[in-house]
C-alpha positions, 0 to 999 in steps of 0.5 A, a space after each residue: 058380601 053375602 049370598 043371594 037375597 034371604 028367605 022372607 023374615 020369620 019373626 025372631 023372639 029372643 037373642 042369646 048371648 053366648 060368653 065364654 069366660 076364663 079369669 075375666 073378673 077385671 072386665 066381665 061386669 062391664 062387658 055385661 052389664 053395657 051389653 045388658 044396658 045396651 040391649 034393653 034400651 033398644 027393647 031386644 028380648 035377651 039373655 046373656 049366657 056366660 059359661 065360666 071356664 074354670 076361672 081361678 079368680 073371683 069371675 064365678 062370684 062376680 057372675 053369681 053377684 050381677 045375676 042377683 040384680 040381671 035375670 037375664 043373666 045366666 051363669 053357667 060352669 064348664 065342668 068338663 074339659 075346659 077349652 074356648 070351644 068347650 065353653 062356647 059349646 057348653 053355652 050353646 047347649 043351652 040356650 033359650 033363645 031363637 038366634 045367639 050372638 057369640 062375644 068376647 068377654 073382655 069387651 073388646 067387641 062392641 056391644 052396638 054391633 050386636 044390635 046391628 046383628 039382631 037387626 040383620 038377623 031379623 031381615 031373614 039372614 041365617 048368619 051374620 059375619 062381622 068384618 073388621 077388614 071392610 069399609 066401615 070396620 076398624 080395629 084398635 090397638 090391634 098387635 102388629 105380629 097377631 095382624 099379620 097372621 090374622 091376614 095371611 090366615 083369613 086370605 088362606 081361607 078366602 083362597 081354600 073355600 073361595 069365599 069373599 069374607 075376609 074375617 072368618 076367624 073373628 069369633 063374633 058372630 050371629 047365628 039363628 039357633 037352627 043354624 047352631 043345630 044344623 052344624 053339629 056335631 061342634 067338634 072344635 075344643 079351643 079357639 078353632 070354633 070360631 073358624 068351624 062354624 062360619 065354614 060349616 054354615 057357608 059350606 052347608 047352604 045357609 044365607 048370610 051376610 057381613 056388616 062391618 064390625 069395630 075391636 079394641 084391644 082388651 085393657 085389662 087382663 091377659 088374652 087366652 089365644 096362644 098362637 103357638 098353640 093353635 096353628 095346627 088345630 086351625 088347618 086341621 079343623 079348616 081340611 076337615 070342612 073342605 073335606 065335607 065341601 068337596 066330598 059329602 055329596 051335599 049330605 050334610 047341607 041345609 034341608 031346602 
């Protein structure tokens, strides 16, 4: 699944990984350390931008302690209104890299897939999306009700936008920096940012491809996504981007 072949590759010099975190003291340390080790072993220049989104546990102290040992770690505090989307946007506003991967704090995403994202971006793609539901991908311990809702939501998006991507709602994706800049303003304050970014990138004409990825349910802490709260927010942002696709007359498309 992809758009037509990408442009000739423009070399990338620095990968930024943006990780929003709220009350993730129990797992954030291993997430950051494993990610840093994997990227260092693969000789990928990187920074890890972790945004503390109003944690009430020891998340911020953990980040400060880690930074003393890992200069690539760039901790930030989201001191305004909280929310997953707001935390990610704050991280995107402060990244230094020319490519970015958005990753969860709970180690549900595989850091080896971050390496594969970087490699694909260096082939010239503007965006690289991961799918847990294609050959080679997989999930471990996915709650059955959430899985059913996930598949229904992604089927709805495939039909609404006429795309073959079957895991749009997954937050774990990679972009060149110009895609992030070209998709602004980003308006989703919560988890609906996970669909706003890829759908805007597709609608605005950026090239994209899909690779299989794996996902494992968190082993510590509590999931922050509340399905009851998010339904109308997801629908709003999907219709917002759908209106752009069919009625904006290409005003926001990627410059040629």
